N, C-alpha and C positions, 0 to 999 in steps of 0.2 A: 255392252260391247264398245270397245274403243275403236274409233276410226281415225286414222292419222293423215287422211288425204283430202285436200281441197281440190275440187274439180271445177272446170268451167266448160260450158257447152254453148256454141253459137246457136242463137235462135232468131227467128224472124218475128218482129213485133206486129201488132195489129195494123199499123200504118205502113207496113212493108219494109221498114228499115231493119238493119241488123242490130241485135242486142246480145246479151249474154246472160245465161243462167249460171250463177255461182253457187255451188253446193258445198257446205261445210258442216254436214251432219255428224253426229256422234257425240258421245259424252265427253270426249277429250278435246272438243273444239268449241269455239264460240263465234259470235258475229265478227269479232275482230279479225279472225282468220279469213272470213269471206271478204271483208273490206280490203285486206292486204292483197288478196288475189285479184280483186277488182282493179286495184292500183297497178298490179303487174300487167293485167290484160290491156288496160287503156293507156298506161304510161303517163307521160307528162301532159297529155291532152285532158286528163281527168274524166269524170263520168257523172251521169245523172242516175240516182237511185230511183228506180221505177216502182219497185215492190219488194217487200220483205215478208217472207213466210217462215213459219217454224211451228213445230208442235212436238209433244212427247207422246209417243204411241206405245202404250203398255202391251206387253205380250206375255203369254204363259206357254210353257212347253212341257208336255208330259212325256216322260221317258219310261218305256216299259222295261221292267227289270224282271228277269226270270229268276226263280229260286236257285240257290247254289247247288242244291241236291237235284240231280237229273230226274230222280223218281218223284220228286215233290211236285204237286200240282199247283202250288201257290205262285201267284203272279202279283207283283206289286207295281205301283206307279210312283215315280219321283217327280215332283213338280218344281220347275225352275221358273221364276218370274223376274221381270225387269222391265226395261223400256228402251225403245229406239228413239233417238232424238234426231229430228230433221230440221235443217235450216237451209233456206235458199234466198238469194238476192237476185233480182232481175235488174240489170243495169244497161245503160246505153252510153257508149263513149261520146264525148263532146266532139 
């Protein structure tokens, strides 16, 4: 699955200050996209990188397929497999 959108969400950090969760998940993205968004969010002030998380989550999806003949009792399954890629940066503007 390709995702083409980098998002940022305001969060409150453990010390009560404001930070941001930057998400750049998807196979069409990389951490450079997250870093670019962090620069946009904080501007010329810059930012501190607090945490970086990412993983590849495999998935399988079974799709039930009915037989072409309405009188046929055969039922088959088609398996589709792949992975979802997640990437998150947690930043705090300087």
